[in-house]
N, C-alpha and C positions, 0 to 999 in steps of 0.2 A: 957547334950545330946538330953533329948529331944526337947529343945529350937533349936538345929542345925536342927534336923528331920522335925520340925514343919515349920522353915522356907524355909526348902528345900522343905516342900508339899508345902507350899503357892506358890514358885515362881513356882512349876511346872505347878498347876493350874491354875496360872495366866498366862503363856505362852502357856496351852492347850486352854485357853478360849480367848486367843490375836490373837492366830493362825486358831482357829474355825468362826471367826466373822464374818460377811459377810458384804463384801465392798459395802456399799452403795452411791458409787458415781456414776453417770449415765452419761454415753458416750453418746451424741444426735449420732443417724446416721443420714446424711446426704442423703437423695434419690434423684436421678438425675432428676430433673426438665425436663419434654417434652415440649417444645415449641406446643403450639397447629398448624398447618398446614391449614393456610384460605383457603376455595373452591376455586377454580380456576372460575371466573366468565369470560365466556366470551362475546364479545363484542356485540354478538346478543341478549341474552337473555335478554328477558324482553315482555314486549305488545306491538306489531306491528299492524297498523289500514291503512287501505286502503280499496282498491277494486281489483276487478278481472274483467276483462273484454271476452268479446269470443271473435272469431277468426277474426269477422267484425269487430269487437273494439265497438259495439253497447253495452247498458244498463247495467251501472258499477254496479257492484254489493259487498255488505259490504262484505271486508273480514278481519279478525281481528288474527291474531296470537299471543298466551302467549307461548315464547318458556322458559323452564325451562331447571333446571339442568340436566344433566343425558341425555342430549338429548332427553327429551320429552316435548311434546306439546301440548295446547289446541287447539281449534279452538270455536270460539265465535260470538255468534248472534249480532246483534243491542242492544239487551238488559242484554248484559254479561251472557248470559245462555250457556251455552258448548254445541255445537253441534256437535264435533267432536273430536276424540285424534289421535294424531300418534308421528312421530320422526323424528329428525332433525339433521344433520351433518351440519358445517361448518368448512372451509378448502379453505387455500388459497384465503381468500375474499369472498366464492360462499356458499351459502347457498344452501341445499339441504335437502324437508322434503318432506314426505309421510305420510298421516292422511286418515281418514276414518269418514264418516258420519253416526253419530249414528243414524239416524233416517233411511236411505237408506242404508245402509250400500255402499256407495256410496265411491271409493278410488281416492283419487287426489295425484297427485307430484307435485312438484314445486320445480323449480330450478331459483336463482339469479343470472342474468349476470350480473345486478350492484349494487354491495353496496358502501356507501360512508361513511365513518367513521363519518358524522354530523346526523346519522340517518335515513338513506333513503335508500331504495333500490327497486329493481325492476326485472322482470324477465318474464319466463315463467311458465304456469302450464299445467296440460294434465291429461288424465284419466287414473287411475291403475298404472304403473312402466312408462308410458310415459308423460316425464316432458313438452314437446312441442304440442303436438295435441289439447290444450284446448283453449289456448290465453295468455294474457299478464297481469301483475298485478302490482302495485306500492303500495308499503308500509309507513309509517312513526314511527318511534318509540317515541311511547307517556312515556315510564318510563321503 
């Protein structure tokens, strides 16, 4: 009889330990993979070099725009130094920009009347919000 009690106790203990043992099987969780969205590069973003002319089309003056993402721009002199900052927009193949010269605070506006997909554009420029009362400009994209 003792043997039967001992046997029943051994079976119950093994059942208890088996029921309480931790499951060591690891189930891997798959997380959704997010595909990064590349930033949209607009065709006019980059560095543009050219000249602006007064209304009488005399004395070409060096002009360089660096059109950056988020519609920000810098204006550079011949030595590559930043001489102004501004904003730009490009809709229906027309560039419009407004920038302020750092040294003088003078503001200019430009509008491209001609934009070609081969890397050239030109148009008119002016003072403050008027983009036609200053003269004309032409530029070529260099990168």
